KOLGU-4560 file (N, C-alpha, C; in nm, 3 decimals, padded with zeros to 5 digits):
<recs>
<n_xx: -02.566 n_yy: -07.647 n_zz: -00.078 ca_xx: -02.585 ca_yy: -07.790 ca_zz: -00.052 c_xx: -02.694 c_yy: -07.798 c_zz: 00.062 mol: A seq: 1 type: MET>
<n_xx: -02.771 n_yy: -07.855 n_zz: 00.060 ca_xx: -02.922 ca_yy: -07.901 ca_zz: 00.143 c_xx: -02.885 c_yy: -08.013 c_zz: 00.237 mol: A seq: 2 type: GLY>
<n_xx: -02.983 n_yy: -08.037 n_zz: 00.323 ca_xx: -02.985 ca_yy: -08.103 ca_zz: 00.420 c_xx: -02.988 c_yy: -08.262 c_zz: 00.345 mol: A seq: 3 type: ILE>
<n_xx: -03.099 n_yy: -08.264 n_zz: 00.211 ca_xx: -03.099 ca_yy: -08.395 ca_zz: 00.191 c_xx: -02.960 c_yy: -08.454 c_zz: 00.105 mol: A seq: 4 type: GLY>
<n_xx: -02.881 n_yy: -08.345 n_zz: 00.038 ca_xx: -02.780 ca_yy: -08.378 ca_zz: -00.032 c_xx: -02.691 c_yy: -08.423 c_zz: 00.107 mol: A seq: 5 type: THR>
<n_xx: -02.663 n_yy: -08.355 n_zz: 00.191 ca_xx: -02.596 ca_yy: -08.409 ca_zz: 00.306 c_xx: -02.585 c_yy: -08.534 c_zz: 00.343 mol: A seq: 6 type: LEU>
<n_xx: -02.764 n_yy: -08.582 n_zz: 00.357 ca_xx: -02.789 ca_yy: -08.744 ca_zz: 00.412 c_xx: -02.753 c_yy: -08.825 c_zz: 00.328 mol: A seq: 7 type: ARG>
<n_xx: -02.768 n_yy: -08.782 n_zz: 00.182 ca_xx: -02.732 ca_yy: -08.897 ca_zz: 00.072 c_xx: -02.576 c_yy: -08.926 c_zz: 00.077 mol: A seq: 8 type: ALA>
<n_xx: -02.524 n_yy: -08.789 n_zz: 00.096 ca_xx: -02.346 ca_yy: -08.805 ca_zz: 00.111 c_xx: -02.303 c_yy: -08.925 c_zz: 00.207 mol: A seq: 9 type: ILE>
<n_xx: -02.385 n_yy: -08.884 n_zz: 00.321 ca_xx: -02.370 ca_yy: -08.959 ca_zz: 00.451 c_xx: -02.400 c_yy: -09.122 c_zz: 00.432 mol: A seq: 10 type: LEU>
<n_xx: -02.519 n_yy: -09.129 n_zz: 00.383 ca_xx: -02.571 ca_yy: -09.245 ca_zz: 00.342 c_xx: -02.474 c_yy: -09.335 c_zz: 00.245 mol: A seq: 11 type: THR>
<n_xx: -02.409 n_yy: -09.285 n_zz: 00.145 ca_xx: -02.292 ca_yy: -09.319 ca_zz: 00.038 c_xx: -02.165 c_yy: -09.356 c_zz: 00.145 mol: A seq: 12 type: LYS>
<n_xx: -02.140 n_yy: -09.303 n_zz: 00.212 ca_xx: -02.025 ca_yy: -09.324 ca_zz: 00.319 c_xx: -02.030 c_yy: -09.435 c_zz: 00.376 mol: A seq: 13 type: ALA>
<n_xx: -02.143 n_yy: -09.455 n_zz: 00.465 ca_xx: -02.181 ca_yy: -09.518 ca_zz: 00.546 c_xx: -02.180 c_yy: -09.675 c_zz: 00.458 mol: A seq: 14 type: SER>
<n_xx: -02.242 n_yy: -09.680 n_zz: 00.348 ca_xx: -02.267 ca_yy: -09.830 ca_zz: 00.283 c_xx: -02.113 c_yy: -09.821 c_zz: 00.210 mol: A seq: 15 type: ALA>
<n_xx: -02.014 n_yy: -09.724 n_zz: 00.196 ca_xx: -01.904 ca_yy: -09.789 ca_zz: 00.143 c_xx: -01.814 c_yy: -09.810 c_zz: 00.273 mol: A seq: 16 type: THR>
<n_xx: -01.830 n_yy: -09.783 n_zz: 00.372 ca_xx: -01.753 ca_yy: -09.829 ca_zz: 00.491 c_xx: -01.800 c_yy: -09.969 c_zz: 00.517 mol: A seq: 17 type: THR>
<n_xx: -01.909 n_yy: -10.002 n_zz: 00.506 ca_xx: -01.963 ca_yy: -10.123 ca_zz: 00.533 c_xx: -01.908 c_yy: -10.212 c_zz: 00.442 mol: A seq: 18 type: SER>
<n_xx: -01.912 n_yy: -10.196 n_zz: 00.305 ca_xx: -01.852 ca_yy: -10.278 ca_zz: 00.184 c_xx: -01.696 c_yy: -10.319 c_zz: 00.204 mol: A seq: 19 type: PHE>
<n_xx: -01.640 n_yy: -10.204 n_zz: 00.264 ca_xx: -01.484 ca_yy: -10.205 ca_zz: 00.286 c_xx: -01.453 c_yy: -10.310 c_zz: 00.393 mol: A seq: 20 type: ILE>
<n_xx: -01.559 n_yy: -10.290 n_zz: 00.494 ca_xx: -01.523 ca_yy: -10.397 ca_zz: 00.628 c_xx: -01.501 c_yy: -10.548 c_zz: 00.565 mol: A seq: 21 type: ILE>
<n_xx: -01.600 n_yy: -10.569 n_zz: 00.480 ca_xx: -01.627 ca_yy: -10.704 ca_zz: 00.450 c_xx: -01.462 c_yy: -10.759 c_zz: 00.391 mol: A seq: 22 type: ILE>
<n_xx: -01.405 n_yy: -10.696 n_zz: 00.334 ca_xx: -01.302 ca_yy: -10.709 ca_zz: 00.286 c_xx: -01.151 c_yy: -10.702 c_zz: 00.396 mol: A seq: 23 type: PHE>
<n_xx: -01.164 n_yy: -10.625 n_zz: 00.471 ca_xx: -01.079 ca_yy: -10.607 ca_zz: 00.593 c_xx: -01.093 c_yy: -10.711 c_zz: 00.640 mol: A seq: 24 type: SER>
<n_xx: -01.210 n_yy: -10.774 n_zz: 00.692 ca_xx: -01.221 ca_yy: -10.879 ca_zz: 00.775 c_xx: -01.185 c_yy: -11.020 c_zz: 00.709 mol: A seq: 25 type: SER>
<n_xx: -01.232 n_yy: -11.004 n_zz: 00.601 ca_xx: -01.187 ca_yy: -11.155 ca_zz: 00.530 c_xx: -01.003 c_yy: -11.172 c_zz: 00.509 mol: A seq: 26 type: PHE>
<n_xx: -00.955 n_yy: -11.027 n_zz: 00.489 ca_xx: -00.782 ca_yy: -11.059 ca_zz: 00.496 c_xx: -00.765 c_yy: -11.100 c_zz: 00.637 mol: A seq: 27 type: SER>
<n_xx: -00.802 n_yy: -11.038 n_zz: 00.724 ca_xx: -00.731 ca_yy: -11.065 ca_zz: 00.863 c_xx: -00.769 c_yy: -11.197 c_zz: 00.895 mol: A seq: 28 type: GLY>
<n_xx: -00.899 n_yy: -11.290 n_zz: 00.839 ca_xx: -00.953 ca_yy: -11.412 ca_zz: 00.869 c_xx: -00.837 c_yy: -11.493 c_zz: 00.791 mol: A seq: 29 type: PHE>
<n_xx: -00.794 n_yy: -11.442 n_zz: 00.679 ca_xx: -00.720 ca_yy: -11.529 ca_zz: 00.597 c_xx: -00.569 c_yy: -11.517 c_zz: 00.662 mol: A seq: 30 type: LEU>
<n_xx: -00.538 n_yy: -11.396 n_zz: 00.736 ca_xx: -00.389 ca_yy: -11.377 ca_zz: 00.772 c_xx: -00.421 c_yy: -11.505 c_zz: 00.912 mol: A seq: 31 type: GLY>
<n_xx: -00.491 n_yy: -11.488 n_zz: 00.996 ca_xx: -00.477 ca_yy: -11.577 ca_zz: 01.079 c_xx: -00.518 c_yy: -11.732 c_zz: 01.030 mol: A seq: 32 type: HIS>
<n_xx: -00.585 n_yy: -11.773 n_zz: 00.932 ca_xx: -00.561 ca_yy: -11.867 ca_zz: 00.864 c_xx: -00.425 c_yy: -11.954 c_zz: 00.834 mol: A seq: 33 type: ALA>
<n_xx: -00.343 n_yy: -11.861 n_zz: 00.774 ca_xx: -00.232 ca_yy: -11.920 ca_zz: 00.702 c_xx: -00.136 c_yy: -11.919 c_zz: 00.852 mol: A seq: 34 type: THR>
<n_xx: -00.170 n_yy: -11.877 n_zz: 00.919 ca_xx: -00.065 ca_yy: -11.858 ca_zz: 01.047 c_xx: -00.117 c_yy: -12.020 c_zz: 01.151 mol: A seq: 35 type: VAL>
<n_xx: -00.250 n_yy: -12.072 n_zz: 01.115 ca_xx: -00.288 ca_yy: -12.198 ca_zz: 01.157 c_xx: -00.337 c_yy: -12.150 c_zz: 01.329 mol: A seq: 36 type: GLY>
<n_xx: -00.379 n_yy: -12.022 n_zz: 01.360 ca_xx: -00.430 ca_yy: -11.995 ca_zz: 01.477 c_xx: -00.561 c_yy: -11.992 c_zz: 01.502 mol: A seq: 37 type: THR>
<n_xx: -00.663 n_yy: -12.036 n_zz: 01.425 ca_xx: -00.812 ca_yy: -12.021 ca_zz: 01.420 c_xx: -00.852 c_yy: -12.168 c_zz: 01.481 mol: A seq: 38 type: ILE>
<n_xx: -00.930 n_yy: -12.154 n_zz: 01.564 ca_xx: -00.987 ca_yy: -12.261 ca_zz: 01.664 c_xx: -01.136 c_yy: -12.294 c_zz: 01.575 mol: A seq: 39 type: SER>
<n_xx: -01.141 n_yy: -12.436 n_zz: 01.506 ca_xx: -01.258 ca_yy: -12.480 ca_zz: 01.447 c_xx: -01.347 c_yy: -12.476 c_zz: 01.504 mol: A seq: 40 type: ALA>
<n_xx: -01.394 n_yy: -12.493 n_zz: 01.657 ca_xx: -01.516 ca_yy: -12.456 ca_zz: 01.734 c_xx: -01.534 c_yy: -12.357 c_zz: 01.745 mol: A seq: 41 type: GLN>
<n_xx: -01.440 n_yy: -12.239 n_zz: 01.782 ca_xx: -01.453 ca_yy: -12.079 ca_zz: 01.759 c_xx: -01.503 c_yy: -12.041 c_zz: 01.660 mol: A seq: 42 type: LEU>
<n_xx: -01.454 n_yy: -12.104 n_zz: 01.526 ca_xx: -01.514 ca_yy: -12.065 ca_zz: 01.406 c_xx: -01.669 c_yy: -12.109 c_zz: 01.379 mol: A seq: 43 type: LEU>
<n_xx: -01.700 n_yy: -12.247 n_zz: 01.402 ca_xx: -01.821 ca_yy: -12.257 ca_zz: 01.409 c_xx: -01.936 c_yy: -12.209 c_zz: 01.482 mol: A seq: 44 type: GLY>
<n_xx: -01.879 n_yy: -12.155 n_zz: 01.605 ca_xx: -01.977 ca_yy: -12.100 ca_zz: 01.710 c_xx: -01.984 c_yy: -11.958 c_zz: 01.650 mol: A seq: 45 type: PHE>
<n_xx: -01.872 n_yy: -11.897 n_zz: 01.578 ca_xx: -01.890 ca_yy: -11.770 ca_zz: 01.518 c_xx: -02.004 c_yy: -11.771 c_zz: 01.436 mol: A seq: 46 type: THR>
<n_xx: -01.962 n_yy: -11.841 n_zz: 01.324 ca_xx: -02.042 ca_yy: -11.852 ca_zz: 01.208 c_xx: -02.179 c_yy: -11.871 c_zz: 01.205 mol: A seq: 47 type: ALA>
<n_xx: -02.220 n_yy: -11.977 n_zz: 01.338 ca_xx: -02.398 ca_yy: -11.999 ca_zz: 01.346 c_xx: -02.440 c_yy: -11.890 c_zz: 01.415 mol: A seq: 48 type: VAL>
<n_xx: -02.380 n_yy: -11.829 n_zz: 01.535 ca_xx: -02.415 ca_yy: -11.672 ca_zz: 01.547 c_xx: -02.430 c_yy: -11.574 c_zz: 01.495 mol: A seq: 49 type: GLY>
<n_xx: -02.330 n_yy: -11.562 n_zz: 01.345 ca_xx: -02.342 ca_yy: -11.468 ca_zz: 01.276 c_xx: -02.462 c_yy: -11.480 c_zz: 01.214 mol: A seq: 50 type: SER>
<n_xx: -02.480 n_yy: -11.621 n_zz: 01.163 ca_xx: -02.611 ca_yy: -11.618 ca_zz: 01.041 c_xx: -02.716 c_yy: -11.605 c_zz: 01.141 mol: A seq: 51 type: ALA>
<n_xx: -02.756 n_yy: -11.691 n_zz: 01.250 ca_xx: -02.867 ca_yy: -11.616 ca_zz: 01.303 c_xx: -02.858 c_yy: -11.494 c_zz: 01.365 mol: A seq: 52 type: LEU>
<n_xx: -02.813 n_yy: -11.414 n_zz: 01.361 ca_xx: -02.804 ca_yy: -11.265 ca_zz: 01.425 c_xx: -02.871 c_yy: -11.213 c_zz: 01.289 mol: A seq: 53 type: GLY>
<n_xx: -02.768 n_yy: -11.236 n_zz: 01.162 ca_xx: -02.835 ca_yy: -11.199 ca_zz: 01.058 c_xx: -02.988 c_yy: -11.204 c_zz: 01.019 mol: A seq: 54 type: ALA>
<n_xx: -03.019 n_yy: -11.316 n_zz: 01.024 ca_xx: -03.164 ca_yy: -11.351 ca_zz: 01.013 c_xx: -03.269 c_yy: -11.278 c_zz: 01.123 mol: A seq: 55 type: VAL>
<n_xx: -03.231 n_yy: -11.299 n_zz: 01.199 ca_xx: -03.316 ca_yy: -11.240 ca_zz: 01.338 c_xx: -03.309 c_yy: -11.080 c_zz: 01.327 mol: A seq: 56 type: ILE>
<n_xx: -03.202 n_yy: -11.044 n_zz: 01.295 ca_xx: -03.170 ca_yy: -10.888 ca_zz: 01.300 c_xx: -03.257 c_yy: -10.838 c_zz: 01.192 mol: A seq: 57 type: GLY>
<n_xx: -03.236 n_yy: -10.909 n_zz: 01.045 ca_xx: -03.348 ca_yy: -10.884 ca_zz: 00.922 c_xx: -03.487 c_yy: -10.857 c_zz: 00.979 mol: A seq: 58 type: ALA>
<n_xx: -03.506 n_yy: -10.970 n_zz: 01.010 ca_xx: -03.664 ca_yy: -10.976 ca_zz: 01.070 c_xx: -03.717 c_yy: -10.881 c_zz: 01.152 mol: A seq: 59 type: TRP>
<n_xx: -03.633 n_yy: -10.849 n_zz: 01.266 ca_xx: -03.679 ca_yy: -10.777 ca_zz: 01.322 c_xx: -03.678 c_yy: -10.622 c_zz: 01.278 mol: A seq: 60 type: LEU>
<n_xx: -03.595 n_yy: -10.580 n_zz: 01.217 ca_xx: -03.572 ca_yy: -10.451 ca_zz: 01.140 c_xx: -03.706 c_yy: -10.441 c_zz: 01.058 mol: A seq: 61 type: MET>
<n_xx: -03.744 n_yy: -10.552 n_zz: 00.995 ca_xx: -03.844 ca_yy: -10.530 ca_zz: 00.896 c_xx: -04.002 c_yy: -10.557 c_zz: 00.959 mol: A seq: 62 type: THR>
<n_xx: -04.010 n_yy: -10.631 n_zz: 01.043 ca_xx: -04.123 ca_yy: -10.650 ca_zz: 01.090 c_xx: -04.163 c_yy: -10.623 c_zz: 01.235 mol: A seq: 63 type: GLU>
<n_xx: -04.082 n_yy: -10.580 n_zz: 01.325 ca_xx: -04.099 ca_yy: -10.527 ca_zz: 01.469 c_xx: -04.068 c_yy: -10.431 c_zz: 01.546 mol: A seq: 64 type: LYS>
<n_xx: -03.944 n_yy: -10.381 n_zz: 01.504 ca_xx: -03.906 ca_yy: -10.265 ca_zz: 01.562 c_xx: -03.922 c_yy: -10.133 c_zz: 01.459 mol: A seq: 65 type: LEU>
<n_xx: -03.941 n_yy: -10.031 n_zz: 01.550 ca_xx: -03.909 ca_yy: -09.891 ca_zz: 01.463 c_xx: -03.801 c_yy: -09.826 c_zz: 01.471 mol: A seq: 66 type: LYS>
<n_xx: -03.771 n_yy: -09.751 n_zz: 01.336 ca_xx: -03.644 ca_yy: -09.681 ca_zz: 01.369 c_xx: -03.545 c_yy: -09.636 c_zz: 01.512 mol: A seq: 67 type: ARG>
<n_xx: -03.673 n_yy: -09.576 n_zz: 01.555 ca_xx: -03.609 ca_yy: -09.508 ca_zz: 01.679 c_xx: -03.585 c_yy: -09.592 c_zz: 01.788 mol: A seq: 68 type: GLU>
<n_xx: -03.655 n_yy: -09.732 n_zz: 01.822 ca_xx: -03.598 ca_yy: -09.835 ca_zz: 01.878 c_xx: -03.466 c_yy: -09.915 c_zz: 01.854 mol: A seq: 69 type: HIS>
<n_xx: -03.427 n_yy: -09.899 n_zz: 01.720 ca_xx: -03.307 ca_yy: -09.965 ca_zz: 01.688 c_xx: -03.191 c_yy: -09.859 c_zz: 01.721 mol: A seq: 70 type: VAL>
<n_xx: -03.215 n_yy: -09.714 n_zz: 01.671 ca_xx: -03.130 ca_yy: -09.638 ca_zz: 01.728 c_xx: -03.089 c_yy: -09.614 c_zz: 01.864 mol: A seq: 71 type: LYS>
<n_xx: -03.190 n_yy: -09.647 n_zz: 01.950 ca_xx: -03.183 ca_yy: -09.666 ca_zz: 02.091 c_xx: -03.077 c_yy: -09.770 c_zz: 02.132 mol: A seq: 72 type: LEU>
<n_xx: -03.107 n_yy: -09.904 n_zz: 02.065 ca_xx: -03.062 ca_yy: -10.005 ca_zz: 02.097 c_xx: -02.918 c_yy: -10.019 c_zz: 02.049 mol: A seq: 73 type: ILE>
<n_xx: -02.909 n_yy: -09.957 n_zz: 01.940 ca_xx: -02.735 ca_yy: -09.949 ca_zz: 01.885 c_xx: -02.686 c_yy: -09.846 c_zz: 01.984 mol: A seq: 74 type: ILE>
<n_xx: -02.743 n_yy: -09.749 n_zz: 02.036 ca_xx: -02.668 ca_yy: -09.648 ca_zz: 02.103 c_xx: -02.651 c_yy: -09.722 c_zz: 02.267 mol: A seq: 75 type: GLY>
<n_xx: -02.747 n_yy: -09.797 n_zz: 02.310 ca_xx: -02.731 ca_yy: -09.830 ca_zz: 02.450 c_xx: -02.604 c_yy: -09.949 c_zz: 02.436 mol: A seq: 76 type: VAL>
<n_xx: -02.573 n_yy: -10.051 n_zz: 02.342 ca_xx: -02.489 ca_yy: -10.134 ca_zz: 02.299 c_xx: -02.356 c_yy: -10.062 c_zz: 02.284 mol: A seq: 77 type: VAL>
<n_xx: -02.370 n_yy: -09.977 n_zz: 02.214 ca_xx: -02.236 ca_yy: -09.864 ca_zz: 02.196 c_xx: -02.178 c_yy: -09.836 c_zz: 02.326 mol: A seq: 78 type: LEU>
<n_xx: -02.233 n_yy: -09.781 n_zz: 02.415 ca_xx: -02.237 ca_yy: -09.732 ca_zz: 02.540 c_xx: -02.210 c_yy: -09.813 c_zz: 02.658 mol: A seq: 79 type: LEU>
<n_xx: -02.249 n_yy: -09.988 n_zz: 02.633 ca_xx: -02.187 ca_yy: -10.043 ca_zz: 02.707 c_xx: -02.064 c_yy: -10.141 c_zz: 02.656 mol: A seq: 80 type: GLY>
<n_xx: -02.004 n_yy: -10.089 n_zz: 02.533 ca_xx: -01.887 ca_yy: -10.134 ca_zz: 02.489 c_xx: -01.804 c_yy: -10.039 c_zz: 02.519 mol: A seq: 81 type: ILE>
<n_xx: -01.837 n_yy: -09.921 n_zz: 02.515 ca_xx: -01.734 ca_yy: -09.806 ca_zz: 02.550 c_xx: -01.688 c_yy: -09.826 c_zz: 02.697 mol: A seq: 82 type: ALA>
<n_xx: -01.825 n_yy: -09.864 n_zz: 02.792 ca_xx: -01.797 ca_yy: -09.865 ca_zz: 02.922 c_xx: -01.709 c_yy: -09.987 c_zz: 02.953 mol: A seq: 83 type: ALA>
<n_xx: -01.700 n_yy: -10.046 n_zz: 02.897 ca_xx: -01.613 ca_yy: -10.195 ca_zz: 02.905 c_xx: -01.464 c_yy: -10.192 c_zz: 02.869 mol: A seq: 84 type: LYS>
<n_xx: -01.481 n_yy: -10.089 n_zz: 02.802 ca_xx: -01.326 ca_yy: -10.084 ca_zz: 02.724 c_xx: -01.288 c_yy: -09.972 c_zz: 02.819 mol: A seq: 85 type: MET>
<n_xx: -01.339 n_yy: -09.877 n_zz: 02.887 ca_xx: -01.286 ca_yy: -09.789 ca_zz: 02.987 c_xx: -01.255 c_yy: -09.862 c_zz: 03.083 mol: A seq: 86 type: ILE>
<n_xx: -01.351 n_yy: -09.952 n_zz: 03.160 ca_xx: -01.321 ca_yy: -10.049 ca_zz: 03.249 c_xx: -01.217 c_yy: -10.121 c_zz: 03.252 mol: A seq: 87 type: TRP>
<n_xx: -01.133 n_yy: -10.179 n_zz: 03.139 ca_xx: -01.059 ca_yy: -10.261 ca_zz: 03.129 c_xx: -00.901 c_yy: -10.167 c_zz: 03.117 mol: A seq: 88 type: ASN>
<n_xx: -00.924 n_yy: -10.022 n_zz: 03.060 ca_xx: -00.827 ca_yy: -09.952 ca_zz: 03.095 c_xx: -00.773 c_yy: -09.884 c_zz: 03.213 mol: A seq: 89 type: LEU>
<n_xx: -00.893 n_yy: -09.890 n_zz: 03.306 ca_xx: -00.854 ca_yy: -09.872 ca_zz: 03.464 c_xx: -00.825 c_yy: -09.946 c_zz: 03.541 mol: A seq: 90 type: LEU>
<n_xx: -00.845 n_yy: -10.092 n_zz: 03.480 ca_xx: -00.775 ca_yy: -10.181 ca_zz: 03.586 c_xx: -00.669 c_yy: -10.266 c_zz: 03.545 mol: A seq: 91 type: SER>
</recs>
């Protein structure tokens, strides 16, 4: 098994995980919707933000940013999230 084969397997695993997240998120949304704990205002802001983020992100990925820049941005965001989680645990 060469490096190319491993890369193909990891790509399929990533795509499969992304596909499963759609259904997991939707089932969580339906669970909250049936209990009635969804704020319509928050839902609207989240929907608009998600749509704008998808459009702007797709444009940036295809037109403006190089692969290395995207990896760097994702890494910085994930480190920021990790730092916030550690801060919340310690305080």
